[in-house]
C-alpha positions as CSV (number, residue, x, y, z in Angstrom):
1,X,29.6,75.1,-9.4
2,X,26.4,75.4,-7.4
3,X,25.1,72.1,-8.9
4,X,28.3,70.4,-7.8
5,X,27.8,71.7,-4.2
6,X,24.2,70.5,-4.2
7,X,25.2,67.1,-5.6
8,X,28.0,66.8,-3.0
9,X,25.6,67.7,-0.2
10,X,23.0,65.2,-1.4
11,X,25.7,62.4,-1.6
12,X,26.9,63.3,1.9
13,X,23.3,63.1,3.3
14,X,22.7,59.7,1.6
15,X,26.0,58.4,3.1
16,X,24.9,59.6,6.5
17,X,21.5,57.9,6.1
18,X,23.2,54.6,5.2
19,X,25.5,54.9,8.1
20,X,22.7,55.5,10.6
21,X,20.7,52.6,9.1
22,X,23.8,50.3,9.5
23,X,24.2,51.5,13.1
24,X,20.5,50.9,13.8
25,X,20.7,47.4,12.2
26,X,23.7,46.5,14.2
27,X,22.1,47.7,17.5
28,X,18.9,45.8,16.7
29,X,20.9,42.6,16.0
30,X,22.9,43.1,19.2
31,X,19.7,43.6,21.2
32,X,18.1,40.5,19.7
33,X,21.2,38.2,19.8
34,X,22.2,39.2,23.4
35,X,18.6,39.0,24.6
36,X,18.3,35.5,23.3
37,X,21.3,34.2,25.2
38,X,20.8,36.0,28.6
39,X,20.7,33.4,31.4
40,X,22.1,30.7,29.1
41,X,25.8,31.4,29.9
42,X,27.4,29.0,32.3
43,X,30.8,30.8,32.5
44,X,29.6,33.9,34.5
45,X,29.5,36.2,31.5
46,X,25.8,37.0,31.8
47,X,26.6,40.4,33.2
48,X,28.5,41.4,30.1
49,X,25.7,40.1,27.8
50,X,23.1,41.9,29.9
51,X,25.1,45.1,29.6
52,X,25.5,44.8,25.9
53,X,21.7,44.2,25.6
54,X,20.8,47.1,27.8
55,X,23.2,49.4,25.9
56,X,21.9,48.4,22.5
57,X,18.2,48.8,23.5
58,X,18.9,52.1,25.3
59,X,20.8,53.6,22.4
60,X,18.0,52.5,19.9
61,X,15.4,54.2,22.2
62,X,17.6,57.3,22.4
63,X,18.0,57.5,18.7
64,X,14.2,57.3,18.3
65,X,13.7,60.1,20.8
66,X,16.3,62.3,19.1
67,X,14.7,61.7,15.7
68,X,11.3,62.8,17.1
69,X,12.9,66.0,18.4
70,X,14.3,67.0,15.0
């Protein structure tokens, strides 16, 4: 029974690690992709792209700060 609980906890932690890695990858892609097209939009959507870029970069930085605190 105890081994099952440990195995379940380990599996859960691995799932959480994969989830965080996917989030981090998505944020990095968003920061890179949006950063590459800022000032190239001709339809007035630059503000949206800048906001997405700032949000992605800011959240990546915050995740890094939180990880250092733990």
